[in-house]
C-alpha positions as CSV (number, residue, x, y, z in Angstrom):
1,M,87.6,80.0,119.8
2,R,89.0,77.1,117.7
3,M,90.9,77.0,114.5
4,K,89.3,75.4,111.4
5,Q,90.8,74.3,108.1
6,I,89.5,76.4,105.2
7,H,91.7,75.3,102.2
8,V,94.0,72.4,101.2
9,A,96.7,73.7,98.9
10,K,98.8,71.9,96.2
11,H,101.9,73.7,97.5
12,A,103.1,76.3,100.0
13,P,103.0,79.3,97.6
14,E,99.3,78.6,96.9
15,A,98.6,78.3,100.7
16,H,100.4,81.6,101.4
17,L,98.4,83.3,98.6
18,V,95.1,82.2,100.2
19,K,96.4,83.1,103.7
20,G,97.3,86.6,102.5
21,F,94.0,87.1,100.7
22,L,92.0,86.1,103.9
23,E,94.2,88.4,106.1
24,S,93.6,91.3,103.7
25,N,89.9,90.8,104.4
26,G,90.3,90.8,108.2
27,I,90.4,87.0,108.7
28,A,93.4,85.8,110.7
29,A,94.8,82.6,109.1
30,V,97.9,80.3,109.3
31,V,99.5,77.9,106.9
32,R,100.2,74.4,108.3
33,G,102.2,71.6,106.8
34,E,104.2,73.7,104.3
35,F,107.5,72.1,105.3
36,L,106.1,68.6,104.8
37,T,105.5,69.2,101.1
38,S,109.2,69.5,100.2
39,G,109.9,65.9,101.4
40,W,107.3,64.3,99.2
41,G,108.4,65.2,95.8
42,E,105.6,65.1,93.2
43,L,103.3,62.9,95.2
44,P,99.7,64.4,95.5
45,L,99.5,64.6,99.3
46,D,97.1,67.0,101.0
47,V,99.4,68.1,103.8
48,C,99.7,71.8,103.2
49,G,96.6,73.7,104.3
50,V,95.3,77.1,105.4
51,W,93.5,77.3,108.7
52,I,91.5,80.3,110.0
53,E,92.1,81.2,113.7
54,D,88.4,81.7,114.6
55,E,86.0,79.1,113.4
56,R,83.2,81.6,113.8
57,Q,84.5,83.3,110.6
58,Y,84.3,80.1,108.6
59,D,81.2,81.0,106.5
60,R,82.5,84.4,105.6
61,A,86.0,83.1,104.8
62,Q,84.5,80.3,102.7
63,A,82.3,82.8,100.7
64,L,85.3,85.1,100.1
65,L,87.6,82.2,99.1
66,V,85.1,80.8,96.6
67,A,84.7,84.3,95.0
68,F,88.5,84.7,95.0
69,L,89.2,81.3,93.4
70,N,86.4,81.7,90.8
71,G,87.8,85.1,89.7
72,D,84.8,87.1,90.8
73,I,86.8,89.5,92.9
74,A,89.3,90.1,90.1
75,R,86.5,90.9,87.7
76,E,84.9,93.3,90.2
77,M,88.2,95.1,91.0
78,R,89.0,95.7,87.3
79,S,86.5,98.5,87.2
80,R,88.0,100.2,90.3
81,N,91.1,101.8,88.8
82,W,92.7,104.6,90.8
83,R,95.4,107.2,90.6
84,C,98.3,107.3,93.0
85,P,98.1,110.4,95.2
86,Q,101.8,110.5,95.6
87,C,103.2,110.1,92.1
88,G,100.1,110.3,89.9
89,E,100.6,106.9,88.3
90,Q,97.4,105.2,87.0
91,Q,96.7,101.9,88.9
92,E,94.5,98.9,88.1
93,G,91.8,98.2,90.7
94,Q,93.3,95.1,92.2
95,F,96.4,96.8,93.5
96,T,96.4,98.0,97.1
97,A,99.7,99.9,96.7
98,C,101.2,101.9,93.8
99,W,103.4,99.6,91.7
100,K,105.7,102.6,90.9
101,C,106.3,104.3,94.2
102,G,104.8,101.9,96.8
103,A,102.3,104.5,98.2
104,P,99.2,102.8,99.7
105,R,95.9,103.0,97.9
106,P,93.8,105.8,99.5
107,A,90.8,104.6,101.5
């Protein structure tokens, strides 16, 4: 099992967003090179990247990432609004936890 780079980010926050998205879909990922970006100022260097821990998941990770970056997943989730079982607050579909009380979205 080898690691494989899946995404080159413009900066560390973008890399961590992608990493979190992949992990929320069951794909273990790491950010590499995030500390190198602070030393380069505004130079467009591709040093900050997201790597998946199991290269066998590359095709699935790539498909998910393309859908995420194109906005396909956000459009799909808009129609999946839910009500918090703990406080009753209405939630938009993209949230996995209640914005008001923090309760997790029911399965």
